[in-house]
Backbone bond lengths (Angstrom), bond angles and torsions (degrees), N, CA, C in turn:
res aa  C-N    CA-C-N  psi(-1)  N-CA   C-N-CA  omega(-1)  CA-C   N-CA-C  phi
1 M - - - 1.516 - - 1.559 105.89 -
2 S 1.245 120.97 131.19 1.394 124.90 176.23 1.489 108.15 -67.68
3 E 1.490 116.08 153.30 1.403 119.58 179.27 1.518 106.55 -79.05
4 I 1.322 120.27 137.71 1.422 127.37 179.43 1.554 109.52 -122.14
5 P 1.250 119.14 103.89 1.417 122.40 -178.07 1.629 107.40 -67.79
6 G 1.374 109.77 139.25 1.561 114.56 -176.61 1.425 117.18 -73.01
7 D 1.447 122.29 -13.83 1.373 118.23 -176.78 1.560 109.94 -98.38
8 L 1.291 118.70 24.26 1.449 121.51 -179.97 1.563 110.43 -110.40
9 K 1.280 117.70 164.15 1.455 125.10 161.24 1.660 107.00 -121.77
10 F 1.390 111.45 157.47 1.428 113.71 -174.91 1.499 111.43 -134.89
11 Q 1.228 116.44 156.75 1.454 121.95 175.03 1.577 106.90 -104.18
12 N 1.392 118.54 155.20 1.306 116.80 -173.48 1.595 112.16 -66.65
13 S 1.364 116.53 -17.57 1.577 117.53 173.45 1.549 111.10 -85.99
14 H 1.204 117.48 19.19 1.529 126.41 160.08 1.767 106.51 79.21
15 E 1.308 115.64 22.69 1.440 114.38 165.87 1.544 111.17 -84.97
16 W 1.194 121.80 149.14 1.444 128.42 176.69 1.483 111.48 -111.79
17 V 1.370 115.64 150.53 1.548 122.94 179.35 1.417 109.05 -128.97
18 R 1.253 122.64 133.81 1.357 126.90 168.48 1.428 108.20 -116.77
19 I 1.369 116.40 119.65 1.504 123.73 -176.71 1.475 107.64 -79.26
20 E 1.356 117.94 126.22 1.424 124.11 -165.52 1.633 104.13 -100.68
21 G 1.212 125.00 -11.03 1.376 129.74 176.84 1.623 117.53 78.66
22 D 1.274 110.29 5.60 1.522 113.57 174.66 1.390 107.23 -115.67
23 G 1.315 125.18 32.38 1.463 126.82 -175.76 1.429 117.01 72.10
24 K 1.343 109.39 19.05 1.614 117.60 -177.90 1.397 108.99 -126.59
25 V 1.321 123.32 152.16 1.385 125.06 174.14 1.571 106.36 -130.09
26 T 1.318 118.23 145.32 1.530 122.58 168.99 1.484 105.00 -97.24
27 V 1.369 110.69 142.68 1.502 120.73 -179.17 1.470 114.05 -127.86
28 G 1.361 115.09 145.92 1.503 123.99 178.69 1.389 106.49 -153.87
29 I 1.361 113.74 -175.84 1.473 119.43 174.42 1.533 107.68 -105.59
30 S 1.336 114.54 152.90 1.501 116.75 -176.73 1.429 115.67 -72.58
31 D 1.286 118.54 160.61 1.450 126.30 176.36 1.586 108.66 -50.53
32 H 1.362 110.27 -43.61 1.557 118.58 -177.37 1.445 105.40 -57.30
33 A 1.396 115.62 -50.74 1.529 118.68 -174.24 1.521 110.15 -60.27
34 Q 1.281 117.25 -50.82 1.446 119.94 178.59 1.464 116.54 -53.56
35 A 1.419 115.65 -40.64 1.495 122.07 175.58 1.415 111.54 -61.06
36 L 1.463 121.01 -45.97 1.411 124.21 178.86 1.542 109.84 -60.08
37 L 1.318 116.73 -37.17 1.507 113.17 -170.10 1.564 106.63 -80.20
38 G 1.339 117.55 -29.66 1.508 118.65 -177.46 1.606 105.83 87.97
39 D 1.297 114.99 -166.37 1.466 122.46 -172.25 1.526 111.61 -58.23
40 L 1.318 118.69 113.81 1.451 121.93 -178.37 1.454 109.07 -80.91
41 V 1.497 118.09 138.24 1.449 120.68 -171.45 1.581 100.39 -121.66
42 Y 1.302 126.78 -14.47 1.373 122.62 -172.41 1.527 107.58 -157.69
43 V 1.394 111.31 134.78 1.426 117.20 168.28 1.530 115.22 -128.43
44 E 1.189 116.62 132.33 1.543 129.50 176.51 1.478 106.79 -106.11
45 L 1.372 111.85 114.90 1.410 121.98 -177.34 1.572 111.86 -104.92
46 P 1.327 122.44 155.76 1.427 125.81 171.70 1.527 109.52 -64.52
47 Q 1.268 117.33 172.87 1.502 126.12 172.34 1.521 109.28 -93.00
48 V 1.260 115.56 149.35 1.542 120.14 170.56 1.478 105.95 -66.36
49 G 1.344 117.46 129.96 1.573 123.14 -177.49 1.472 112.61 99.23
50 D 1.406 116.86 -14.19 1.507 122.91 178.52 1.626 103.46 -56.44
51 S 1.213 116.50 136.93 1.575 121.74 161.81 1.469 108.41 -89.74
52 V 1.350 113.97 139.67 1.550 120.60 -175.49 1.503 105.39 -129.62
53 T 1.324 113.96 154.19 1.468 121.52 -178.53 1.488 107.38 -123.83
54 V 1.346 117.55 135.25 1.439 119.65 179.00 1.439 113.42 -50.54
55 G 1.333 119.54 128.73 1.426 124.72 177.22 1.529 115.30 90.00
56 N 1.272 116.33 -5.40 1.552 122.33 174.86 1.455 109.79 -89.74
57 G 1.407 114.12 147.46 1.488 122.60 167.41 1.465 114.67 -55.14
58 V 1.362 119.24 123.43 1.403 121.12 173.60 1.424 120.53 -116.23
59 A 1.425 115.00 -26.29 1.546 121.32 -179.81 1.498 102.77 -142.23
60 V 1.316 113.33 175.06 1.530 118.48 177.80 1.614 101.53 -140.78
61 V 1.236 110.93 139.95 1.589 123.48 172.64 1.557 104.15 -117.75
62 E 1.323 106.49 131.79 1.576 114.35 175.46 1.459 112.39 -125.15
63 S 1.351 115.77 129.92 1.342 124.62 179.06 1.543 111.78 -114.37
64 V 1.262 122.31 176.86 1.392 121.49 175.38 1.597 113.14 -66.32
65 K 1.254 116.72 -16.44 1.431 125.63 177.28 1.485 115.91 -89.60
66 A 1.387 115.12 -46.47 1.464 118.81 -171.84 1.482 110.02 -158.15
67 A 1.408 114.00 171.15 1.454 120.13 163.66 1.467 108.23 -115.70
68 S 1.367 113.40 142.95 1.412 120.77 -175.51 1.536 113.05 -132.20
69 D 1.264 118.33 138.26 1.508 120.32 174.10 1.565 109.76 -77.16
70 V 1.205 115.77 145.23 1.500 127.11 172.58 1.563 102.16 -106.17
71 Y 1.381 115.47 125.64 1.427 117.95 -173.69 1.525 110.22 -106.67
72 A 1.296 122.12 147.68 1.397 133.01 175.53 1.653 105.80 -59.64
73 P 1.346 114.06 116.15 1.495 116.04 174.99 1.508 110.74 -78.78
74 V 1.277 120.98 -22.08 1.378 129.24 173.60 1.572 111.68 -143.66
75 S 1.452 112.82 168.12 1.378 117.15 -178.57 1.601 108.18 -97.15
76 G 1.359 112.69 150.01 1.412 112.18 -175.79 1.629 110.87 164.27
77 T 1.320 117.05 -159.57 1.458 118.16 174.52 1.480 111.69 -124.29
78 I 1.270 116.02 142.75 1.425 126.32 -178.15 1.573 105.34 -69.23
79 T 1.380 116.69 118.99 1.499 116.94 178.05 1.591 112.20 -110.23
80 A 1.321 114.03 -9.56 1.508 119.55 179.07 1.500 108.87 -165.07
81 V 1.435 110.47 146.64 1.518 111.52 174.55 1.564 100.71 -135.79
82 N 1.385 108.19 155.88 1.575 114.76 -176.50 1.548 104.79 -90.12
83 A 1.412 113.40 92.20 1.432 122.47 -173.34 1.551 109.07 -64.93
84 A 1.391 115.81 -26.31 1.435 118.49 -176.36 1.503 112.69 -63.93
85 L 1.337 117.92 -17.28 1.577 121.67 176.64 1.483 110.94 -67.15
86 A 1.309 120.94 -22.05 1.435 124.15 -174.36 1.622 106.38 -67.51
87 D 1.317 118.69 -36.23 1.273 128.68 178.30 1.528 116.56 -85.61
88 K 1.348 112.30 -35.79 1.471 121.83 -178.71 1.445 115.03 -131.18
89 P 1.398 121.07 64.15 1.404 121.56 -176.81 1.546 113.09 -56.55
90 E 1.412 117.37 -24.25 1.380 119.15 -177.18 1.557 110.58 -69.75
91 T 1.272 123.40 -7.97 1.404 121.61 176.30 1.478 109.01 -60.44
92 I 1.380 120.14 -25.36 1.373 117.57 -175.49 1.595 106.63 -76.58
93 N 1.385 117.04 -34.58 1.508 113.98 166.41 1.557 121.15 -64.42
94 E 1.285 112.74 -24.95 1.422 114.57 -179.60 1.523 116.68 -86.11
95 D 1.407 113.83 -28.06 1.472 119.09 -172.15 1.520 105.37 -152.70
96 A 1.274 118.10 71.66 1.533 119.25 -170.82 1.563 111.26 -65.21
97 Y 1.362 116.40 -33.15 1.434 120.23 -176.60 1.564 111.99 -96.87
98 G 1.200 118.15 4.98 1.499 121.07 -175.85 1.471 110.59 -125.88
99 E 1.376 121.42 -108.80 1.438 125.85 -179.81 1.442 111.91 -59.19
100 G 1.286 123.37 -18.96 1.466 128.16 -175.09 1.535 115.40 -86.40
101 W 1.372 113.48 9.47 1.505 118.96 174.35 1.497 107.08 -55.50
102 M 1.386 116.93 155.35 1.495 119.60 -168.41 1.616 105.37 -114.00
103 F 1.326 113.98 -51.54 1.566 114.13 -173.33 1.493 106.73 -151.52
104 V 1.358 118.45 172.48 1.410 129.85 169.62 1.420 110.32 -122.22
105 I 1.276 114.85 135.82 1.486 121.16 179.79 1.564 109.01 -121.36
106 E 1.439 117.31 127.33 1.408 120.20 169.64 1.360 106.82 -81.45
107 L 1.371 115.95 127.12 1.494 117.40 -174.06 1.616 118.21 -71.42
108 D 1.127 118.32 148.71 1.575 127.16 176.15 1.503 100.12 -102.95
109 E 1.420 124.05 -38.71 1.440 117.89 -171.36 1.510 98.67 -139.53
110 P 1.355 112.55 96.11 1.681 114.84 172.21 1.489 107.53 -50.48
111 E 1.226 126.60 -47.41 1.345 129.09 -167.47 1.654 113.00 -52.77
112 Q 1.324 113.85 -13.24 1.483 122.17 -177.83 1.466 107.81 -72.70
113 L 1.459 116.11 -20.24 1.415 118.22 -175.59 1.578 107.89 -70.26
114 N 1.311 116.92 -17.10 1.418 121.07 -171.28 1.590 106.67 -81.24
115 E 1.278 117.97 -13.64 1.367 123.69 -177.10 1.607 109.65 -89.16
116 L 1.340 113.34 -9.55 1.590 112.37 -178.03 1.551 107.80 -86.11
117 L 1.305 114.50 169.93 1.422 128.61 -175.08 1.591 107.34 -83.96
118 V 1.285 120.24 135.19 1.448 127.33 175.26 1.727 99.26 -82.43
119 P 1.236 116.56 163.13 1.498 121.13 -176.11 1.465 114.61 -51.68
120 D 1.421 114.21 -44.40 1.483 121.31 -176.92 1.615 108.47 -63.18
121 D 1.307 115.97 -41.81 1.430 116.94 -175.45 1.543 109.42 -72.89
122 Y 1.427 117.54 -35.83 1.372 123.75 174.69 1.592 111.73 -59.23
123 A 1.284 112.33 -41.48 1.455 115.86 174.72 1.423 116.47 -61.48
124 E 1.336 118.10 -40.65 1.469 124.90 173.62 1.481 110.97 -63.60
125 L 1.310 125.76 -34.90 1.412 130.34 173.48 1.440 112.00 -61.34
126 L 1.381 117.83 -45.00 1.445 122.42 178.88 1.526 109.62 -68.99
127 E 1.281 122.92 -37.73 1.433 121.33 179.35 1.505 107.47 -66.13
128 G 1.348 118.66 -41.13 1.430 121.56 178.15 1.578 112.98 -56.99
129 E 1.474 115.77 -32.45 1.240 116.56 -176.89 1.523 113.75 -77.78
130 E 1.378 115.68 -24.81 1.390 122.64 -179.45 1.507 114.66 -72.95
131 D 1.407 111.98 -23.06 1.472 116.01 -178.29 1.553 115.35 -67.71
């Protein structure tokens, strides 16, 4: 079972959200997602200033096995990206919930956070996938 930090919220498609408290959230992919993908070799990030809509593809992660879209867990504006991932995409494999963060979104609709899964619900989702 993947480690699931208690301070995060999750989307069904395995993105995590850390609420920063200033109207912004940091987003990445879960430890479970990076484990499924395997060794990441490329990350395509959005641009600062991009407008994103909940549920739409925002970024792409590529591994030796597959390419996978990363979806916006909330709507808003990209205010920061983790440019270090361009040179070291494997950081996501090594530290999915820390240095492997992908981008920061300034929220348009903070109530969208209520639609995301709390850690216990995300753990149940993962258990369901294993059955």
